[in-house]
N, C-alpha and C positions, 0 to 999 in steps of 0.2 A: 437624344434622351433627355427627358425632364424629370426631376425628382431623384431621390436616392436610389441606388441599385437595389435590386431584389434577387432573392435566391429561391429557386423552385424545387420543391421536393415532390416526387410522385411515388405513392405507395400503392401497391397492388395487394389488397387485403383479401381475406377469404370470401367476403360478401360484397365488397365494393372497391373501386379504385378512387383514391383521394389525391388531389393536387393542392399543395399549399405554397403560398408565396410569403416569404418573411423578409423583413429588413435585417441588416447585420446586427442590430441590437436585440433581435429575437421577437420583435413586434410582428404579429400576424397581419399581413396586408390584405390577403384574400385567399379564399379556399373554395373548393367545389368537389363534389363526389358524384359517382355514377355507379349504380348497382351492377354486380357481376353474379350471374347465376351459377350454382353448383348442381351437378347432376349426380345421382346415386343410382346407377343402373342395377346394382345388387346391394344387399345389406352389407354395410361396412365399406362400400366403395365411395370415392369422392373424386370427381373429375370436373374440369372446366375446359371450355373451348378457348384457346389462346387468342383467337381472332376477336373474341368478345372483350379481351383486355384492351386491344387497340381501339375498338369502338368506344369503350369507356374513356380512354385517354383523350380521344379527339372530341369528346363531349365535355369532359371535366376541365381540361387545361384551358380552353377558350373562356369558359365561365369563370374560372379562377382569375384569369387575366382581367376580365371585366370587373370582377369584384375588387381587384387591386387598382383600378383606375383605367385599365385598358391600354396602357403603353407597354407593348411587348419589348421595346428597346431597353427598358429598365431591367429586364431579366439578365443578370450577369452570368448565370450558370444554372444548370439543373442536374439533379441526380435522382437515383431510383432505389426502391427497396421492394421486397416481396417476401413471402414465406419461403423458408429454406426447403431443400429436398425436391421441390416441385420442378419437374423437367419438361422441356418441350423438345420433341424429336422431329427433325426434318430429314427429307430424303435428298437425293442427288439434285433434284430440281428446286430445292428450297421450299417444298411443300410440307406443311405440318402433317405428320403421319397419323396421329390419333390424339384424342383429348389428353390433356396433361393430367397425370395422376398427382393429386395434392398431398401435402405433407401430413394430413390427418387420415389418409386412406389406410385401411386395415387388411387389404386383400392378400398381402404378402406374408401371412403368418407361417405357412408351410415352408416358404423359401427362407424365412428368417431362421426357422428351426434347422433347416438344412445347412445354412451358413454357419450357425453356431456349432452344429455337430462336426463340421469339417474344419473350421478355422476360427473358433470363438476367440481364443487367446491372441492369435496373430492379427485379427482385425482390430482388436483393442490396442495391441502394441503399435500397429502402424497408423491406424486412423484415429486413435485416442478416444474412440467411442465404440459402443457395442452395437451389433446389428439388431435392428428393430424394424417392424413393418413400415414405420413412417419414413425410413431413410431410402435414398435413391438406389443404393446397391441391391437390397432385397427386392425393391419394386422392379428393377430392370431384370433381375433373375426371374421374377414372375412373368415379365413380358416374354423372355426367351422361352419359358416353359408353356405359356398359354397363347401367345400370339407370335409364333416364330417368323411369320412372313413380315410383320411389322419390325421385329428385331433385326432382321436381315437387311431391311431397307434403310436403316439409320445411317446418315452421313454426318450429321451434326447433332450434338446434344447441348441445348441451352439450359440454363436455370431460368426460372420464371422472369425475374426482373431483367435478366440479360436479353431474353427474347424480346421483351417489351422495349427495352432500350434500343435494340437493333432496328426497331421500326423508326426510331428517331435518327440513327447514325449510320445504319448499314453495317455495323461492326460485329465482330464475333470474339468475345472475351468474357471472362468472369473474374471475380475477385477472390482473394484468399479465403475469406470466411465462408462464402457460398460454396467454394470448391471443397472445403472441409466437410460441409453438410451433405455432400454426395456419398460419403464413406468410400470414395475412390481415390482420395488424396493421401499421400504419405505426410502426416502432420509434422514429422521431424525435419523433412527437407523442403516442404511446401512445393512438391512436384507430384504429378499424377503417378499413382502406384501401379506398376505392371502386375505386382502380385495380387492386389485387391481386385483390379479389373479382370485378371486372369481367373479369379474364382467363378466368374459368371461368363467368361468368354467375351468380355466387352472390348470392342476395337478401340485402341488408344487414339487413333487418328481422328475420332469423332469428338474428342474433348477439346475445349477452348483454351487458348493461352490464358495465363493467370497474371493479374495485376493487383496492385493495392486498391482498397476501396476508394481512396482519394485520388486515384490516377485519372487524368483527363484522357478520354478514349475517342475523341472526335468532336464534331460539331453537328448541330441540327441541319439535316439535309434540306434542300429546297422543297422537296416533296413533303417532308414532315412539317416544314414551316407553313406550307399552304394548308395542311390538314389541321394544324393545332393553333395557328395564329402566332407562333413564336417567330423570332427573327432567324433566318438562315445563318448558320455559322456560330450560333450561341454555343459556348463551351458546354460539353456534356461530361460529367464525372461518373465514374463507373457505378459507385454505390455498393450496397451489400444487403444482407438479409434483414428482415423487418425487426427481429428482436435485437440484433446488433445496433441498429440505428435508434431503436426505441430506448435501449439502456443508455446509449450515448446522448440522445436528446434529453433524457431525464437527468443527466448530470452524473452518471456513474463513471467518474473519471478519477476517483481516489478510493483507497481501501476504507472499509467501515460503512460504506453507503451501498445498500442493495436496491434492487428494483423488483417490484411485483407488477406483473402485467395481467390486467383483467380484460382480456380480449376474447376472441372465439375460443381459444384455449387460454390457460393461465400458466405463467411461469414465475419462478423466483430466480433471480440472477445475482451474482456477486463478482466483483472484480478480483482477479488473482494474478500474482506475478508469474504463475506457472500453471501448466495444465495439471489436472488431477484425473488421469485416465483410469477410472474405476468403472465397473459394470453398471452401477446405478446412477451415474452422473453423465451430463452432456457437456462437452468441452468445445469451445470455439476460440479462435483468435479474436481479440477485441479490436475495436477501431483505434484505441490508444495503442501506439506501437509498443512492442515488447511486453504486452499484457494479454491475459486471457479473460474471458468471462465463463463462469461455470454455472450451468443451469440445472434445475430440476423443474418438472412440468407436470401439470394435470391436463388431461385432454379436453375437458368441457368446462367452459366458464360462461362467457356472454352467450355462447350458443345454447347452454342449458337455460339461462335466464330467458332468452327469446323463445325457446321451446315451451317453457312454463307459461309465458304470456300468450303465445299463439294457441296453445292447447286448452287453456282453462280461463284466461282472463280477457282475451280480445274479442269484442263483439264484431259481427260482420259489418264492414264499412267503417269501423272505428279507426282513428289514427293510432298508429302503434306507439307513438310517444305518449299520448294521453293514457294509454293502457299501462305503460311503464310507470308513469307518474302516480296512477291510482294504486298500483302494486306497492310502490315505495311508501305511500301513506299508510297502507294496511300493515306493512311490515314494521313501520316505525311505531305503530300503536300496539305491537305485540311484545310480550315480555322477553327479556334476554333468555336464550335457551329454547325459545319457541315451545315452552311447556312440554318438553320431553319429545318433541318431534325432530327426527334426524333425517338428513338427506345425504346420500353419497352420489357425486356427480359423474358416474361412470356410464354416461349415455353412449360413449363410443370407446369402450374399453378404458384402460388407464395406463399412464406412464408412471412417474415417480409416486411412491417408492415401490410400487408393485410390479410394474412392467408386465401387465397381464391384459391382453386384448379381449379376454373373455369375461372380464368383470362387467356387471350391469348396474345401472342406477337403481335407487330405491328411496322411498320414504318409509321410515320405520318408527313405530310408536304412536300411530294414529289413534286418537280417541274422539269421543263425541264433543269434547271441549275444543277441538281444533277447527278453526275457520280458515278462510282464504289467506288472511295475513300470516297465519302460522306457516303455511306452505312457502310463502315468499321469504319469510325470515329464515326458515329452515334451509332454503336454498342458499341464501347469502352466507349463512353460518356453515353449511356443508362444504361449499366451495372454499371458504376461508379455512376450515379444518383441513381440507385437501392440500391447501397451500402451506399450512403448518406441517403436514406430513412432509412436504417438499423441503421446507426450511430445516426440519430436523435432520434430513440427510446431509445438508450442508454443514450444520452445526457439528455433526459427528466428525467432520473432517477439519474442524477449526475454521470454517468459512462463514460463520454467522455475521450478523450486522445489527446495529442498534437503530438505524434509520432506514426506512424503505420509501423510496419514491414510487409513485403509482403511475402506470400508463394504461392505455386501453379504454374502451368505451365504458366498462364497468366502473371506472374510477370517477365517473360523473356523479355517482350516488353518494351523498354525504353519509348516509346510514351504513352503506357497505364499507366505506372507508373506515368508519369508526369500529365496526365489527372486526375488520381485518386488523386494526391496531390492537384491539383487545385480545383477539385469538392468537396473534403472533407475539404479542407482548413487546412491541417496538413502536417508536414514533413513526407515524405515516405522514408523508408530505405529498402534496399535489402540485406539480408544476403547472404554470399557466398554459403551456402547450407542451405536450410530450408524446405525441403520436409518431408513428414511423415517418410520415411525410415531413414532419418538422425536423426529425433527426437527419433525414435525407437532405433537406435543404441546408442544414448546418454543414453536412459533409460536402455539399457543393461549394460552400464558402471556403472550406479548407482547401479544396482542390484548386481554386483559383487565387488563393492567397489573401482572401478577405480576413481570415483568421490566421495568425502566425503559425499555428500548429493545431493539432486535434484538441489539446487541452485548453487552448485559448478560447474555444467556443463556449466554455462554461459561463463566461460573462453574459451570454445571451439567454441564460436559463433563469426564470423567476418562479419562486414558490408562492402560491396564492392561498393555500389552506394547509393547516397542520392539525393532526389528531394524536393526542397522547393516550396511551393505554390507561383505562380506569381500573384501579386495583380490585374493586368489587366485581366488576364484570370479568376481569382476568381470572379470578378465582372460579367463577361459574364455568367459564370456558375451559379451564384446565380440567375440571371434572368431566365436562362434556367431550373434550378431545379424547380422553381415555375410553369413554363409552363409544365414541365414533369409531375408534380403532378396533375395539372388541367386536362391534357389529360387523365391520368389514371382514374381519378374520372368520367370523362365524358363517357369513353368507357366501364367501368366496367359493367353497366347494359346491354350494347350491347353484351359484352362477354358472359353474362349469357343467353341472348336470343339465341346466336349462339349455345351454348351448348345444350339448350333445343331443338333447331331445329334438331341438329345432333342426340340427344337421341331419339327424336320422329320419326326420319326417319329410 
């Protein structure tokens, strides 16, 4: 090996897989990504082919190695992350049974209602979270009711990052955080719950052993080394869900610092010394031992931004980045408040604070004075208002914060960062690198002792931009937020009627 050691983080995102190599001081040495397609066979469905994840990995990892200088012997360890709840089901011969149902899939609405009717209180008491269509437990009940042959064939259930990692190691395990995300775990004992699994008749023997996110779970196999360019035997650390490592990589290692994630979906997270198992909150163990992170979330963020670009702003053959840049310039030239134009980002239903899969997106208040820039700015402001809705849920439990670190692709927009600071009324900070692949790489370092413990990795995190809330704009957005909420309340019944009309048709 020549040169300093490197740590590899591999994140499976909703639209792409990304591999990042970092030095122990947090410097990014090389990165690469590869797109992953999502299928929507029916409205509200969201599925991916797990084999596409492996194809993405064997493309991205070698290119990241080249970007970092090409010496795979420098890679001291690697770790993984992916969206929570997403499962891969294998049969007795190790074959994938069906496409993976993603975390943002909405098909399990009826099954969620059934679980709530039968065991709403017990699910919350045991799993510290409420049943919702995006969680594994309702999704697997949907499988039992709609694809019973597939349900009967299951011999192993992986979580997404675990199945991908198994291509590197051949192992079968998951971590505590992803296990909690199935809604099949007893959060009190950190063991699989026979009671929760029994609600859907799920066979306990299909569930993987549970380890800590920092646990070493094997080494890169010879076959995986040939496919990826890594060195056989390189230590592999379990890893965990994308939001867990993103909040970790952004530096949420102490109270008073929150994280806002502007990715496919958007989340607001805060560190807590205890779980807060209430119906409108999401609770997870944190990477920092003996702590939790509590989440509120909005379903559509960068996905809504991309939808607006592709539907109205991108010309055929035009580079997508150029279209985003043009949209940013238009929005920056538009007044605060978009001159009375409001956007609600409910393109795929909504989580916090409404927990209503039937809500629909809208632009409200359109006039002849509104041009393209107004629609972009209204989108930025509407998603920021939705995150304010999320933050208010936390503040009501005494879990607010004064500083928000940003993660996700949306954080690249300086205008959006400032709007978020003004809407939330908090200082917003942008780390130099804070995506899930970076957090996974830090976790790889913890697993092999490069960092003395989880908190020691904070030294590798650098803030490169800061946005303070502007009092004048804060006042405008306070009034706007009240209107935003009133519009949502007025339109919700109409959203339900639209859904009923479509279902009846």
